[in-house]
C-alpha angles and dihedrals in degrees: 000000000000091000092054092049091050090048092051091050096047099042096076090048092052093046093049093046093051097047118098115254119251116264092248094060121137095302095109102100101086104074138001088251090060091046093051092047089061105024106039098089128152122245092250091054102054116165140176087261089069088068091047091049092046090050092048093054092048092045091055091050094047090046091051092050091048091049089052091052093046090050091052091049092049090053090047090242125147106270108242133181089235118128142154088274136034113213116205111245090240094054117119134213089248092053092054090048092051091048090054095048091047092049092052092047091049093049108043089157089069102044093096086071123093114285093235093057092048091051091053092045092051095048093042091052094046097042110028119174113250109249113227111234115243110235111264111258113248114243113264114260119234 
């Protein structure tokens, strides 16, 4: 009896492990075209891959911010929160994901580029940091 129970429990695992993966597996991180093929789904067709895509976008952004901080530390600079982009505190992971997908759909001429660069371009365009104005120089006295 115990053998049959073990067989019944292990059979699904063996079958799933031996089946071929779906075409839209995790191979979407090379170009924007690959990313859109997997991650540009419609609201009525939500899948588990949406969570993977959302996590990928946020992972790229977190990785970029960490690389910026590590670079500042390696150069013995004061570690700042400055970056190429300034996310509003109320922004969500889903918002960043939607911004990236929209950017790639709006710029098909760029989707041959690496996904990570397109993610940074999209977020930088959507959430630029406000540049502080340099004080106007006083007119020279004669």
